[in-house]
NUMAR-477662 format. One line per 3 residues: number of its first residue (from 1); their letters; for each residue x, y, z of N, C-alpha, C. Coordinates in Angstrom, 1 decimal, padded with zeros to 4 digits, always signed. Layout:
BEGIN
NUM> a> X,Y,Z,X,Y,Z,X,Y,Z; ...
This chain:
BEGIN
1> mki> +073.5,-013.7,-012.2,+074.3,-014.6,-013.1,+074.2,-016.2,-012.7; +074.3,-017.4,-013.3,+074.4,-018.6,-012.8,+075.5,-019.4,-012.6; +075.8,-019.6,-011.9,+077.1,-020.6,-011.7,+077.0,-021.9,-011.6
4> vpl> +077.8,-022.7,-012.9,+077.7,-024.2,-013.0,+078.8,-024.3,-012.9; +079.1,-025.5,-011.9,+080.1,-026.1,-011.2,+080.7,-027.0,-012.3; +082.0,-027.4,-012.3,+082.9,-028.2,-013.4,+083.0,-029.3,-012.7
7> gdn> +082.8,-030.7,-013.4,+083.7,-032.3,-012.7,+082.9,-032.0,-011.3; +083.5,-032.5,-010.3,+083.1,-032.8,-009.0,+082.8,-031.6,-007.9; +082.9,-030.7,-008.9,+082.9,-029.2,-007.7,+081.3,-028.8,-007.5
10> lvl> +081.4,-028.4,-006.5,+079.9,-027.9,-005.9,+080.0,-026.0,-005.6; +079.0,-025.5,-005.8,+078.6,-024.3,-005.6,+077.6,-024.2,-004.0; +078.4,-023.9,-003.0,+077.6,-023.1,-001.9,+077.2,-021.9,-001.2
13> krl> +076.4,-021.7,-000.4,+076.3,-020.5,+000.2,+076.3,-021.2,+001.8; +077.1,-020.3,+002.6,+077.4,-020.4,+004.2,+076.0,-020.1,+004.6; +075.9,-020.8,+005.4,+074.7,-020.6,+006.6,+075.1,-019.5,+007.5
16> dae> +074.0,-018.6,+008.0,+074.6,-017.5,+009.1,+075.2,-018.1,+010.4; +076.1,-017.1,+010.4,+076.6,-016.9,+011.7,+075.8,-016.9,+013.0; +076.3,-017.8,+014.1,+075.6,-018.1,+015.4,+076.0,-016.9,+016.2
19> ett> +074.9,-015.9,+016.4,+075.0,-014.5,+017.2,+075.3,-014.6,+018.8; +074.8,-016.0,+019.2,+074.7,-016.3,+020.7,+075.5,-017.2,+021.1; +076.0,-017.6,+022.3,+076.7,-018.8,+022.5,+075.6,-019.7,+023.6
22> agg> +076.2,-020.8,+023.6,+075.2,-021.6,+024.5,+074.8,-021.0,+025.6; +075.5,-020.3,+026.3,+075.1,-019.9,+027.6,+074.2,-018.5,+027.5; +073.9,-017.9,+026.2,+073.0,-016.7,+025.9,+073.8,-015.6,+025.9
25> ivl> +075.2,-015.4,+025.7,+075.9,-014.2,+025.6,+075.4,-014.1,+023.8; +075.3,-012.7,+023.8,+075.4,-011.9,+022.6,+077.0,-011.9,+022.0; +077.3,-012.6,+020.9,+078.4,-012.4,+020.3,+078.3,-011.0,+019.2
28> pss> +079.5,-010.0,+019.2,+079.4,-008.7,+018.3,+079.8,-009.6,+016.9; +079.7,-008.7,+015.8,+080.0,-009.4,+014.5,+081.3,-009.6,+014.6; +082.2,-008.9,+015.4,+083.6,-009.1,+014.6,+083.9,-010.2,+015.8
31> aqe> +083.4,-010.8,+016.6,+083.9,-012.0,+017.3,+083.1,-013.7,+016.6; +082.2,-013.0,+015.9,+081.7,-014.5,+015.4,+082.7,-015.3,+014.3; +082.8,-016.3,+014.4,+083.8,-017.2,+013.4,+082.4,-017.3,+012.1
34> kpk> +083.7,-017.2,+011.2,+082.7,-017.7,+009.8,+082.1,-019.1,+009.9; +080.8,-019.4,+009.4,+080.6,-020.7,+009.8,+080.7,-021.8,+008.7; +081.1,-022.9,+009.5,+081.7,-024.3,+008.6,+080.4,-025.0,+008.5
37> qgr> +079.1,-024.2,+007.9,+078.4,-025.4,+007.5,+077.4,-024.5,+006.0; +077.0,-025.1,+005.4,+076.4,-024.3,+004.1,+075.3,-025.2,+003.4; +074.7,-024.6,+002.9,+073.6,-025.4,+001.9,+074.3,-025.6,+000.1
40> vls> +074.1,-026.7,-000.3,+074.4,-026.9,-001.5,+073.6,-026.1,-002.5; +074.2,-025.3,-003.6,+073.2,-024.6,-004.6,+073.3,-025.3,-005.8; +074.4,-026.0,-006.2,+074.4,-026.6,-007.3,+075.6,-027.7,-007.4
43> vgd> +075.7,-028.9,-008.2,+076.6,-029.7,-008.0,+077.1,-030.0,-009.6; +078.2,-030.4,-010.0,+078.8,-030.6,-011.2,+078.4,-031.8,-011.4; +079.1,-032.4,-013.0,+078.7,-033.6,-013.3,+079.1,-034.7,-012.5
46> grl> +080.3,-034.6,-012.2,+080.9,-036.0,-011.1,+082.3,-035.7,-011.8; +082.9,-036.5,-011.0,+084.2,-037.0,-011.1,+084.7,-037.8,-012.5; +085.2,-037.6,-013.2,+085.6,-038.6,-014.7,+086.3,-039.7,-014.3
49> lad> +085.7,-040.7,-014.8,+086.4,-042.0,-014.3,+087.6,-042.4,-015.1; +088.5,-043.4,-015.2,+089.2,-043.8,-016.1,+088.6,-044.2,-017.3; +087.3,-045.0,-017.3,+086.7,-045.3,-018.1,+086.1,-044.4,-019.0
52> gkr> +085.8,-043.3,-018.4,+085.0,-042.3,-019.3,+084.1,-041.7,-018.6; +083.4,-042.4,-017.8,+082.4,-042.6,-017.3,+082.4,-041.6,-016.1; +081.1,-040.9,-015.6,+081.2,-039.9,-014.2,+080.8,-040.8,-013.2
55> aah> +081.5,-039.8,-012.5,+081.0,-040.9,-010.7,+079.8,-039.8,-009.9; +078.6,-040.7,-009.4,+078.0,-039.4,-009.1,+078.5,-039.2,-007.7; +077.5,-037.9,-007.5,+077.9,-037.3,-006.2,+077.2,-037.7,-004.8
58> dvk> +077.6,-037.6,-004.0,+077.2,-038.3,-002.6,+076.3,-037.3,-002.3; +076.3,-036.1,-002.4,+075.5,-034.5,-001.8,+074.7,-034.3,-003.2; +073.7,-033.7,-002.7,+072.5,-033.2,-003.8,+072.4,-031.7,-003.8
61> egd> +071.6,-031.1,-004.5,+071.3,-029.6,-004.4,+070.4,-029.6,-002.9; +070.3,-028.7,-002.2,+069.6,-028.5,-001.1,+070.6,-029.1,+000.1; +071.4,-029.7,+000.2,+071.8,-030.6,+001.3,+072.6,-029.7,+002.1
64> rvl> +072.4,-029.5,+003.3,+073.1,-029.1,+004.6,+074.8,-029.7,+004.6; +075.6,-029.0,+004.7,+077.1,-029.6,+004.7,+078.1,-029.2,+005.7; +079.0,-030.0,+006.1,+079.9,-029.3,+007.3,+081.1,-029.4,+006.1
67> fsa> +082.1,-028.1,+006.3,+083.5,-028.4,+005.7,+084.2,-027.9,+006.8; +085.6,-027.9,+006.3,+086.5,-027.1,+007.0,+086.6,-025.9,+006.7; +087.2,-025.1,+007.5,+087.2,-023.8,+007.5,+088.2,-023.3,+006.3
70> wag> +089.0,-023.9,+005.8,+090.0,-023.5,+004.8,+089.7,-024.1,+003.6; +088.6,-024.7,+003.4,+088.2,-025.2,+002.2,+087.2,-024.6,+001.4; +087.5,-024.8,-000.1,+086.8,-024.0,-001.1,+087.1,-022.7,-001.3
73> tei> +086.8,-022.1,-002.5,+086.9,-021.2,-003.1,+086.3,-019.7,-003.1; +086.5,-018.7,-001.9,+085.3,-017.1,-002.0,+085.0,-016.9,-003.2; +083.7,-016.6,-003.3,+083.8,-015.8,-004.7,+082.4,-014.7,-004.5
76> kvd> +082.5,-013.7,-004.9,+081.0,-012.8,-004.7,+080.5,-012.8,-006.3; +078.9,-012.9,-006.4,+078.2,-013.5,-007.5,+076.9,-012.3,-007.0; +076.7,-011.4,-007.7,+075.4,-011.0,-007.4,+075.1,-010.4,-005.8
79> dqe> +076.1,-009.6,-005.4,+076.3,-009.4,-004.0,+075.8,-010.6,-003.2; +075.9,-011.7,-003.6,+075.6,-013.3,-002.7,+077.4,-013.6,-002.8; +078.1,-014.2,-001.2,+078.8,-014.7,-000.9,+078.9,-016.3,-001.4
82> lli> +079.6,-016.5,-002.1,+079.4,-018.3,-002.4,+081.0,-018.9,-002.4; +080.8,-020.1,-002.1,+082.0,-020.8,-002.1,+081.7,-022.1,-003.5; +083.1,-021.9,-004.0,+083.1,-023.4,-004.7,+084.1,-024.3,-004.4
85> mse> +084.0,-025.6,-004.0,+084.4,-026.6,-003.5,+084.5,-027.9,-004.2; +085.6,-029.0,-004.0,+085.4,-030.2,-004.4,+084.6,-030.8,-003.7; +083.7,-031.8,-003.9,+083.2,-032.8,-003.0,+084.0,-033.3,-002.1
88> sei> +085.5,-033.7,-002.4,+086.2,-034.3,-001.3,+086.5,-033.2,-000.4; +086.0,-032.1,-000.4,+086.5,-031.1,+001.0,+085.2,-031.3,+001.8; +083.8,-032.1,+001.3,+083.0,-031.8,+002.5,+083.4,-033.0,+003.3
91> lav> +083.0,-032.6,+004.6,+083.4,-033.5,+005.9,+082.2,-034.5,+006.2; +080.7,-034.1,+006.4,+079.8,-034.5,+006.5,+078.3,-033.8,+005.8; +077.0,-034.7,+005.6,+076.0,-034.3,+005.2,+075.2,-034.0,+006.5
94> le> +074.7,-033.1,+006.8,+074.0,-032.7,+007.9,+072.5,-033.2,+007.8; +071.8,-033.7,+008.6,+070.2,-034.2,+008.4,+069.6,-033.5,+009.5
């Protein structure tokens, strides 16, 4: 199934959690935090402006982004866990 976001919404897939600390300690899965980084899978049409036009997105498909822990709505599609969130919930694009 394909998810098509509407308006200024995005569909993201979380990146994998870190399995070791900077010091080399291996973390069990119960101690790992949910990653706050993701890859943009698809983007909507853009935010609707007062004149009826659409604002262009600042992010594009394939971008790696940083978001807060409470951002977005988690959904499960075809055994994949995805996030749907507004572009305004994106904190930064990582290059």
